Structures are given as structure tokens and as C-alpha cells.
N, C-alpha and C positions, 0 to 999 in steps of 0.2 A: 466704051472707051477704046479707041483704035490703038494699034501697036506703037505708032509714033508718040502719042501722048503718054503711053505707059512707059516707054523707054526714057522719055524726057523726065517723067516723074521719078523713075529709078535713079537716074543721074542726079537729079535735083536732091533727092533724099540722101544720097551718098555725100554730095558736096555740103549739104546742110549739116550732116553729122560731123564733117571735118570742121566746119565753121563753129559749131557748138563746142567742140573740143578746144579750139583756140580761144574762144571767148571764155570758157570755163577757166582756162589757165590764167587769162588776163584778170578775170574776176577774183580768182584766188590770190594772185599777187597784189591786187589792188586792196583787198580787204584783210590782208594778213595780220596787221597789227591794230585793227580798229576795235571799237566797242562791240560786245556780243549782240546787243539789240540792233545795232546798225548792220551787222553781218546778217542777222536773221531777216531783217526787213529787205535789204538789198538782194539777198539770195532768193527770197520768196518772190519779189518783184521780177527778178531776172528769169526765174523759171516760168512764171506766168507769161512774161513777154515773149520768151522763146517759143513756148507752146502755142500761144495765140498767133504768132507770126507764121509758124509752120502751117497751122490750119488755114490761115488767110491765103497763104501762097498756094496751098492745095486747092482751095476754093476757086482761086483765079485760074489755075492751070487746068484742073479737071473736074470742076463743079463739086469739090470737097469730098471726093471718093478716096477713102483711106483703106489701103490693103495692108495685110500683115507684112508682106515683103518690103513695103516702103519703110516700115519701122525697122525691120531687120537690117536693111541696107544702111539705114541711118546709124544704127548701132555699130555695124561693121565699119563705116567711115569714121565714127568716133574712136573706136578701138585702134584702127590703123593709124590715125593721126596721133593718138596718145602714145603709141609705141614709137612713132617717128620722133615726136617731141622729146620723149624720155631718152631715146638714143642720142639725139642731138645734144641734149643737156648733159648727158654723161660724157660726151666727148670733150666738152669745154672744161 
């Protein structure tokens, strides 16, 4: 894997972490007052879809090679977006 593809995958992982955080907030707000079985089913399906989508994107971009720093950057993007969303919500 050349350096261009590796940098693209790093940026993609960071952005994907941000998108996951935003979708988690939306999923939480959507299922806040629903039935417990519906929450479990939708959350499980959501986790499965998000994981499968990330694997498919990596397969398309770099033949499915997954490095630990892709996951670490995704977690960093998630945490950074979570702090931004919490800060934005506390200002309102």
C-alpha cells in the first residue's frame, strides 16, 4: 500500500469516526422512548451495518487491509466529535 492510499485511509477513518458519533447521537434520540426489544434489535442492526460498511469501504479503497492506527484514528474522530457535540449542546 503506497503512502497516498494510506493517508486517504487515515483521513477516511477519522471522518468515519465523526460520522459514527453523529449517527449514534441520532440513534439515541430516535430510540429514547421506545420498547426495550425494539431498542436492542435496532441497536444490534445498527452496529452490524456500521461495521460492515467500514469493512466494505476499506475493501474498496485498499483491498481490505486494516491497521490498528486506522481504528485508533476512528476512535479519535469519535471522541473529538463527541466533545464538540457535548460542548455545543451545553451552550444551548
